[in-house]
C-alpha positions as semicolon CSV with decimal commas, in nm:
position;residue;x (nm);y (nm);z (nm)
1;M;16,568;4,502;4,706
2;A;16,437;4,353;5,025
3;E;16,681;4,173;5,242
4;E;16,654;3,797;5,228
5;K;16,665;3,615;5,557
6;S;16,899;3,326;5,583
7;T;16,742;2,996;5,679
8;E;17,070;2,867;5,820
9;P;17,115;2,892;6,198
10;T;17,367;3,153;6,301
11;T;17,399;3,089;6,674
12;A;17,468;2,779;6,879
13;K;17,122;2,793;7,038
14;Q;16,953;2,779;6,701
15;K;17,157;2,473;6,598
16;Q;16,974;2,256;6,852
17;V;16,691;2,095;6,659
18;D;16,368;1,988;6,823
19;P;16,326;1,607;6,762
20;V;15,949;1,644;6,712
21;A;16,000;1,912;6,448
22;E;16,257;1,692;6,278
23;D;16,009;1,400;6,267
24;M;15,746;1,629;6,120
25;N;15,987;1,738;5,848
26;V;16,051;1,374;5,756
27;V;15,678;1,303;5,743
28;E;15,613;1,614;5,533
29;E;15,890;1,518;5,291
30;S;15,758;1,162;5,249
31;A;15,400;1,291;5,206
32;A;15,520;1,539;4,945
33;N;15,689;1,257;4,751
34;G;15,366;1,052;4,763
35;A;15,533;0,775;4,955
36;K;15,379;0,593;5,248
37;R;15,525;0,652;5,590
38;T;15,740;0,380;5,735
39;W;15,717;0,249;6,089
40;E;16,011;0,463;6,199
41;E;15,860;0,778;6,048
42;E;15,544;0,732;6,253
43;G;15,743;0,754;6,574
44;N;15,599;0,434;6,721
45;D;15,934;0,277;6,809
46;E;15,824;0,212;7,167
47;V;15,492;0,048;7,076
48;M;15,498;-0,328;7,095
49;K;15,301;-0,548;6,861
50;K;15,014;-0,749;7,006
51;P;15,131;-1,097;7,106
52;K;14,987;-1,380;6,903
53;V;14,729;-1,596;7,076
54;D;14,772;-1,969;7,073
55;N;14,497;-2,095;6,841
56;A;14,434;-2,413;7,040
57;V;14,357;-2,218;7,356
58;E;14,131;-1,977;7,166
59;E;13,946;-2,267;6,997
60;E;13,884;-2,434;7,334
61;R;13,747;-2,109;7,475
62;L;13,513;-2,064;7,176
63;E;13,389;-2,424;7,199
64;K;13,315;-2,376;7,568
65;L;13,120;-2,056;7,494
66;E;12,923;-2,225;7,215
67;G;12,834;-2,512;7,449
68;E;12,710;-2,270;7,714
69;E;12,504;-2,082;7,454
70;K;12,340;-2,405;7,335
71;E;12,248;-2,499;7,693
72;A;12,105;-2,152;7,755
73;N;11,903;-2,171;7,431
74;E;11,764;-2,513;7,524
75;E;11,662;-2,387;7,868
76;G;11,512;-2,075;7,710
77;E;11,305;-2,287;7,471
78;E;11,173;-2,492;7,762
79;Q;11,079;-2,176;7,947
80;K;10,916;-2,030;7,635
81;G;10,679;-2,326;7,634
82;E;10,573;-2,229;7,986
83;I;10,531;-1,858;7,908
84;A;10,216;-1,788;7,713
85;L;10,200;-1,475;7,503
86;V;9,879;-1,283;7,553
87;S;9,752;-1,091;7,254
88;L;9,543;-0,785;7,324
89;G;9,424;-0,655;6,991
90;P;9,734;-0,621;6,772
91;K;9,970;-0,614;7,074
92;S;10,132;-0,926;7,224
93;L;10,259;-0,924;7,581
94;G;10,453;-1,203;7,750
95;S;10,408;-1,150;8,122
96;S;10,172;-0,994;8,370
97;V;10,446;-0,756;8,489
98;G;10,519;-0,653;8,129
99;M;10,149;-0,598;8,071
100;L;10,115;-0,395;8,391
101;D;10,418;-0,182;8,297
102;Y;10,280;-0,120;7,948
103;F;9,942;0,004;8,070
104;Y;10,091;0,199;8,360
105;N;10,329;0,384;8,127
106;F;10,048;0,442;7,880
107;L;9,819;0,576;8,153
108;H;10,081;0,819;8,278
109;S;10,208;0,935;7,940
110;W;9,877;0,995;7,759
111;P;9,736;1,349;7,797
112;P;9,417;1,365;8,006
113;N;9,074;1,412;7,847
114;L;9,195;1,316;7,500
115;N;9,061;1,015;7,309
116;V;9,318;0,740;7,262
117;N;9,422;0,641;6,910
118;K;9,267;0,347;6,727
119;Y;9,558;0,111;6,799
120;E;9,541;0,171;7,174
121;Q;9,161;0,155;7,162
122;M;9,180;-0,197;7,015
123;V;9,428;-0,300;7,288
124;L;9,216;-0,151;7,570
125;L;8,890;-0,297;7,433
126;D;9,042;-0,645;7,406
127;M;9,186;-0,614;7,759
128;L;8,842;-0,513;7,887
129;K;8,674;-0,808;7,711
130;K;8,931;-1,065;7,830
131;G;9,008;-0,929;8,175
132;H;8,702;-0,760;8,321
133;C;8,479;-0,972;8,542
134;E;8,160;-0,836;8,373
135;P;8,262;-0,713;8,025
136;E;7,908;-0,713;7,875
137;K;7,777;-0,497;8,157
138;K;8,079;-0,261;8,137
139;I;8,063;-0,224;7,758
140;G;7,684;-0,183;7,765
141;V;7,552;0,009;7,463
142;G;7,894;0,019;7,300
143;I;8,215;0,212;7,339
144;Q;8,271;0,533;7,148
145;A;8,624;0,603;7,283
146;F;8,869;0,556;7,569
147;Q;9,024;0,845;7,759
148;V;9,266;0,898;8,043
149;R;9,105;1,121;8,306
150;Y;9,155;1,216;8,666
151;H;8,918;1,017;8,885
152;P;8,693;1,251;9,086
153;M;8,698;1,032;9,396
154;W;9,055;0,895;9,396
155;K;9,227;1,203;9,245
156;S;9,449;0,988;9,026
157;R;9,469;0,899;8,658
158;C;9,231;0,627;8,539
159;F;9,112;0,479;8,213
160;F;8,758;0,589;8,128
161;L;8,509;0,452;7,875
162;I;8,306;0,699;7,671
163;M;7,990;0,513;7,573
164;N;7,787;0,563;7,255
165;D;7,516;0,737;7,463
166;D;7,786;0,981;7,596
167;S;7,786;0,827;7,944
168;V;8,122;0,779;8,114
169;D;8,252;0,489;8,325
170;D;8,593;0,396;8,464
171;F;8,768;0,060;8,492
172;S;9,076;-0,077;8,663
173;F;9,345;-0,198;8,426
174;R;9,522;-0,367;8,721
175;K;9,225;-0,594;8,789
176;C;9,199;-0,679;8,418
177;V;9,570;-0,762;8,393
178;D;9,550;-0,974;8,711
179;K;9,259;-1,176;8,567
180;I;9,433;-1,232;8,231
181;L;9,771;-1,326;8,383
182;P;9,791;-1,332;8,763
183;L;10,033;-1,077;8,903
184;P;10,310;-1,201;9,133
185;E;10,247;-1,152;9,502
186;T;10,464;-0,883;9,652
């Protein structure tokens, strides 16, 4: 038969037991029995419990925060009355800077020479009607589509109108935004 190895230590060096291995044996034994581990078995003897907070101090702090939030909400409501939302088609924008950022990002993210989608077309058409100094003249025979193109003179991206008679005209979204809600002076 094959020789069986003894599990008992035979030398003095082998009698020294690693404390981590011993803890693991205890955990394995308790897990095998289906019992939950105790605090000592977890090895968290050095961990201190979180000190309890005095409820009165915590309540005062919460009341102070709630009071500050109410004041901020009241001030925000007063400011909301001053800020007028501008609706352009289905889109609502709250400030001239927000409007400028929206159209700038749209202008620089839309692929050139491609008609804009119907949602953006409604927004651009409403901006043109509300913000252009001569919207009837600019719209003319009617608008078939809007596109982002490179301007031949300025060599930069611009919004272009494609008319029903296939003529093309550009317009400045900055001027339209400034007429709808004046831009801050910088």
